[in-house]
C-alpha positions, 0 to 999 in steps of 0.5 A: 591673410593681410598684405605684409608691409615692408619698408625698403631703405636703400643707400651707400651707408658709407658708413651707416650712422644713428640718423639712418636708424632714426629714419628707419624707426620713424618710417616703420612706426608712422606707416605701421610697417612690419619690417624695415629692410636695409639694402646697401648699394654697390654703386649708386647711380647718383654717387659714382665716386668711390666710397671710403669703405668697401661693399663687404665692409658697408654690409657688415656694418649695416648688419651689426648696426640693425642686429639689436632690433628684430624689426630690422633686417639686411639684404645684400642683393645690390652688392652681390650684382653688377653696378650700378644699383638701380632702384627699379631693379632692386624692387623687381628682385625683392618682388620675386623674393617676397611674393605678391602679398608683400606691399613695399614702401621705398624710403627716400628723403624729400630732397631726393623726391624732387629729382625722382621724375629723372630717375631710371624708370620712375613710373615702374618704381611707383607701380612696385612700391609706395614712396615713404618720403622723409621730411627734411628741414628747408624743403617744401613738398609740392605734390601737384608740381611733382605730378606734372613731372610724373603723373600719379606720383602724389598718389603714391607718396606718403610723407613721414614727418620726423626729427632732424638728426644733423649727422651725415655720412659725408661728415662722418667720413671727413672726420675719419680721414682727419683722425677725429672720433666718430664713436657717438655718431654711428651705432655702437656695433658698427663703431666697433667694426669701423675702428678696426678698418684701415682708413685712408687719409683725405 
């Protein structure tokens, strides 16, 4: 049996938006992945501030958003364990759950890759998974420079050129706190849930 190719898409998803789904689809199709697993984080080590939505609400919205697409799935393992959500720990747990016949592809933006050498145990991350690096306007990728920070990084990296969707969770949170509509910025099933949550003003 050929190895199963599983994309792992982590993030706070505070909230999930249409750009996340576009990135997932592009990674899945361009890298010939079998499925994409969305993994909402309880607390990202790089985002220690409070989220607008609770972990339970964020998982609920992600589940609703991806439910229409059978290629997408959700794991709540990061919100069910103590914070912070280190990528290496997530990948270890997923490897235990899915077994040795699964090839993991961890999805991240090219801006995040530029600081990858400073993540927690980056050498083990690239042992556990390939990196599916999503292109972004204004960021150039110099793999030789990255290899000087972390030897072997370029060999573990696949660049995914994708369209740019100018939507961010930061902007959506700002609009929500100002009482503005975000209906067409988030997937319709997630918006239906989000519109019922209590939003604290900025």
